C-alpha positions as CSV (number, residue, x, y, z in Angstrom):
1,M,114.1,67.7,-42.2
2,K,111.7,66.7,-45.0
3,R,109.7,69.8,-44.3
4,F,112.7,71.9,-44.5
5,N,113.7,70.4,-47.9
6,L,110.2,70.8,-49.2
7,F,110.2,74.4,-48.1
8,I,113.5,75.1,-49.9
9,L,112.2,73.3,-53.0
10,V,109.0,75.3,-53.1
11,F,111.0,78.5,-52.5
12,L,113.4,77.8,-55.3
13,V,110.6,77.0,-57.7
14,L,108.8,80.2,-56.9
15,V,112.0,82.3,-57.2
16,S,113.3,80.8,-60.4
17,G,110.0,80.0,-62.2
18,F,108.5,83.5,-62.1
19,N,111.3,85.8,-63.4
20,V,109.5,86.4,-66.8
21,V,105.9,87.3,-67.1
22,E,104.3,86.9,-70.5
23,A,100.7,87.7,-71.6
24,E,98.9,87.3,-74.8
25,E,96.2,89.8,-73.9
26,P,96.5,93.1,-72.1
27,L,96.8,92.7,-68.4
28,A,94.7,95.7,-67.5
29,Q,92.6,98.3,-69.3
30,E,91.3,101.6,-68.1
31,S,89.3,104.3,-69.6
32,I,88.7,107.9,-68.5
33,N,85.8,110.0,-69.6
34,V,86.5,113.7,-69.6
35,R,83.7,116.3,-69.7
36,L,84.6,119.9,-70.2
37,K,82.2,122.7,-69.5
38,V,83.1,126.0,-71.2
39,S,81.5,129.1,-69.9
40,V,79.7,131.6,-72.3
41,M,82.0,134.4,-73.2
42,Q,80.9,137.6,-74.9
43,N,82.9,140.8,-75.2
44,I,82.2,144.0,-77.2
45,K,85.0,146.5,-77.8
46,I,84.2,149.9,-79.4
47,I,87.1,150.7,-81.8
48,D,85.7,153.8,-83.4
49,P,82.6,155.3,-81.7
50,V,79.9,156.8,-83.9
51,K,80.6,160.5,-84.3
52,I,78.4,162.9,-86.3
53,D,79.8,166.3,-87.2
54,K,77.5,169.2,-86.3
55,D,78.0,170.7,-89.8
56,A,76.7,167.5,-91.3
57,L,73.5,167.9,-89.2
58,S,72.8,171.2,-91.0
59,E,71.9,169.1,-94.1
60,L,69.0,167.7,-92.1
61,D,67.5,171.1,-91.5
62,R,67.3,171.6,-95.3
63,G,65.2,168.4,-95.6
64,E,68.1,166.2,-96.9
65,S,68.9,162.9,-95.4
66,L,72.4,162.3,-93.9
67,S,74.3,159.1,-94.7
68,I,77.6,158.3,-93.2
69,R,79.5,155.2,-94.4
70,E,81.7,153.5,-91.7
71,A,80.5,155.9,-89.1
72,G,81.7,153.6,-86.3
73,K,83.5,150.3,-85.8
74,F,83.3,147.7,-83.0
75,K,84.5,144.2,-82.4
76,I,82.4,141.4,-81.0
77,E,84.1,138.3,-79.4
78,S,81.7,135.5,-78.7
79,N,81.7,131.8,-78.3
80,V,77.9,131.6,-78.8
81,D,75.5,133.2,-81.3
82,W,74.7,136.7,-80.2
83,K,72.0,139.4,-80.3
84,L,72.8,143.1,-80.1
85,K,69.9,145.5,-79.1
86,V,70.5,149.0,-80.4
87,Q,68.5,152.1,-79.3
88,T,68.9,155.8,-79.8
89,N,68.2,158.8,-77.7
90,I,68.0,161.2,-80.7
91,N,65.2,163.8,-81.1
92,S,61.9,162.3,-82.3
93,N,61.9,164.6,-85.3
94,Y,64.4,162.2,-87.0
95,D,64.4,158.6,-88.1
96,V,67.7,156.9,-87.5
97,Y,68.8,153.8,-89.5
98,L,71.9,151.6,-89.0
99,R,73.4,149.2,-91.4
100,M,75.4,146.2,-90.5
101,N,76.2,143.5,-93.0
102,N,74.2,145.2,-95.8
103,S,70.9,145.3,-93.8
104,W,69.4,148.7,-93.0
105,K,67.4,148.7,-89.8
106,K,65.4,151.5,-88.2
107,V,66.7,152.3,-84.7
108,T,64.1,154.9,-83.6
109,D,60.7,153.8,-82.4
110,G,61.9,151.2,-79.8
111,G,65.2,150.1,-81.2
112,T,66.2,147.1,-83.3
113,T,68.2,143.9,-82.9
114,F,71.2,142.7,-84.9
115,T,72.3,139.1,-84.7
116,G,75.5,137.2,-85.4
117,K,77.2,133.8,-85.3
118,K,79.7,132.7,-82.7
119,E,83.1,134.0,-83.7
120,D,85.2,137.1,-83.5
121,Q,83.8,139.8,-85.8
122,L,84.9,143.3,-86.7
123,I,81.8,145.3,-87.6
124,N,81.5,148.6,-89.5
125,L,78.3,150.7,-88.9
126,D,76.8,152.9,-91.5
127,V,74.3,155.5,-90.3
128,K,71.5,157.2,-92.1
129,I,69.4,160.0,-90.5
130,K,66.2,161.3,-92.1
131,K,64.1,164.2,-90.9
132,I,60.5,163.2,-90.4
133,Q,58.1,164.9,-92.7
134,T,55.7,167.4,-91.0
135,S,52.6,165.4,-91.7
136,K,54.2,162.2,-90.2
137,L,55.4,164.2,-87.2
138,L,51.9,165.5,-86.5
139,I,50.6,161.9,-86.6
140,L,53.3,160.8,-84.2
141,M,52.5,163.7,-81.8
142,K,48.7,162.9,-81.9
143,N,49.5,159.3,-80.9
144,L,51.7,160.5,-78.0
145,F,48.9,162.5,-76.5
146,R,46.1,159.9,-76.7
């Protein structure tokens, strides 16, 4: 009987004594480390392709250069810094220059590279075409047949 009373006493103390739990410090702490890996994304969209009117090309035959402001427009979307390699397939009797961001670069003779920062950019292209002088053309032709 004493055991039974002791058991009831312990049971009552356990049931009535632990109704409220208080703590001065946090009972548990957890931390989560999150690591995100974002893939490289680059996209180029041609909005206005470069078009040169045949009548404008007749100026080149007269020895004048041809300059076209805002000859084409494209949009670059990139989450990294970018490089754009530009080449032309125009006749070797002409030098072709492109301007992006106030910098003229010669495209003939192997092409050129334009660079930009990571962001969306709307870019206008200016084009300049010059007829190669006869003496310069002869030097180029000699170099081709060496």
